[in-house]
C-alpha positions in Angstrom: 28.5 -1.1 -24.4 29.2 1.4 -27.0 27.7 4.8 -27.0 27.6 7.9 -24.9 28.0 7.7 -21.1 24.6 9.4 -20.5 22.9 6.5 -22.4 24.4 3.8 -20.3 21.5 3.6 -17.7 18.9 3.2 -20.5 21.1 0.5 -22.2 21.5 -1.4 -19.0 17.8 -1.3 -18.4 17.0 -2.4 -21.9 19.4 -5.4 -21.5 17.8 -6.3 -18.2 14.4 -6.3 -19.8 15.6 -8.6 -22.6 17.1 -11.0 -20.0 13.8 -10.8 -18.0 11.9 -11.7 -21.1 14.2 -14.6 -22.0 14.2 -16.1 -18.5 10.5 -15.6 -17.8 9.3 -16.9 -21.1 11.4 -20.0 -20.8 10.1 -20.8 -17.3 6.5 -19.9 -18.1 6.3 -22.1 -21.2 7.9 -25.0 -19.4 5.5 -24.7 -16.5 2.4 -24.3 -18.8 3.4 -27.5 -20.6 3.4 -29.3 -17.3 -0.2 -28.2 -16.8 -1.1 -28.9 -20.4 -2.1 -25.2 -20.8 -1.4 -22.7 -23.5 -0.2 -19.2 -22.9 -1.9 -16.7 -25.1 0.9 -14.2 -24.8 3.6 -13.0 -22.4 4.3 -9.3 -21.9 7.1 -7.8 -19.9 6.3 -4.4 -18.4 7.0 -2.1 -15.6 3.8 -2.2 -13.6 3.3 -0.1 -10.6 3.1 -2.3 -7.5 2.7 -5.8 -8.9 5.0 -8.6 -10.1 2.7 -10.3 -12.5 -0.8 -11.0 -13.6 -2.8 -13.5 -15.6 -5.9 -12.6 -17.6 -8.9 -14.9 -18.0 -7.9 -15.3 -21.6 -4.5 -16.7 -20.7 -2.3 -13.7 -21.2 0.5 -13.4 -18.7 2.2 -10.2 -17.8 5.3 -9.8 -15.6 7.5 -7.0 -14.2 10.9 -6.9 -15.8 12.3 -6.2 -12.3 11.9 -9.9 -11.5 15.3 -10.3 -13.1 16.7 -8.4 -10.2 15.2 -10.7 -7.6 16.7 -14.0 -6.6 16.0 -16.8 -9.0 13.8 -18.7 -6.5 11.6 -15.6 -6.3 11.4 -15.2 -10.1 10.5 -18.9 -10.4 7.8 -18.6 -7.8 6.1 -15.6 -9.4 6.1 -17.3 -12.8 4.7 -20.5 -11.2 2.0 -18.4 -9.4 0.8 -16.7 -12.6 1.0 -19.9 -14.7 -1.1 -21.7 -12.0 -3.8 -19.1 -12.7 -4.1 -20.6 -16.2 -5.9 -23.5 -14.4 -7.2 -21.8 -11.2 -8.1 -18.2 -11.6 -8.4 -17.8 -7.9 -6.5 -18.3 -4.7 -8.2 -21.4 -3.4 -6.4 -24.2 -1.7 -6.2 -26.0 -5.0 -4.5 -23.0 -6.5 -1.8 -22.9 -3.7 -1.2 -26.7 -4.0 -0.8 -26.3 -7.8 1.6 -23.4 -7.4 3.6 -25.4 -4.9 4.0 -28.2 -7.4 5.3 -25.8 -10.1 8.1 -24.2 -8.0 10.6 -25.4 -5.5 10.6 -22.9 -2.7 7.2 -21.2 -2.5 7.1 -20.2 1.2 10.6 -18.8 1.1 9.8 -16.8 -2.0 6.6 -15.4 -0.5 8.5 -14.3 2.6 11.2 -12.7 0.5 8.5 -10.8 -1.5 7.0 -9.5 1.7 10.3 -8.4 3.2 12.2 -7.2 0.1 9.7 -6.9 -2.7 8.7 -3.2 -2.3 12.3 -2.2 -2.8 12.3 -3.8 -6.3 9.0 -2.5 -7.5 8.4 0.9 -9.1 6.1 1.8 -6.2 6.5 0.6 -2.7 2.9 1.3 -1.8 1.6 -2.1 -2.9 4.0 -5.1 -2.3 2.0 -7.4 -4.5 2.8 -9.9 -7.2 -0.6 -10.6 -8.7 -3.6 -8.6 -9.8 -5.7 -9.5 -6.7 -3.0 -8.5 -4.3 -2.8 -11.8 -2.5 0.8 -12.3 -1.6 0.7 -14.3 1.6 
């Protein structure tokens, strides 16, 4: 990377955010197509204490820090939020749907409980969705 050394951390963070957007968008669109659902928009942010969210209007938002997590965790969080496009709750139908969209749901959920707080901007709320239902 060209530029002054003091700008390196910001440039690395910008690159990670771009990679997060690319990877998350690809997976979210693919999973939404499986459900026959349309995503209104996808935003990549740095939320305090959550990995992602889904609005009732179909807007998905994700933490760019997911790119730092293992791929099976990123895939699970994307599947979790995409599943909310059909089930905006945490019913048994929601969990079954999420499980069909990702390969290793239970392992990812355990990883988020054990390691997630270290990857979020705030360790006070180790959550990956708006309603704080991680396990």
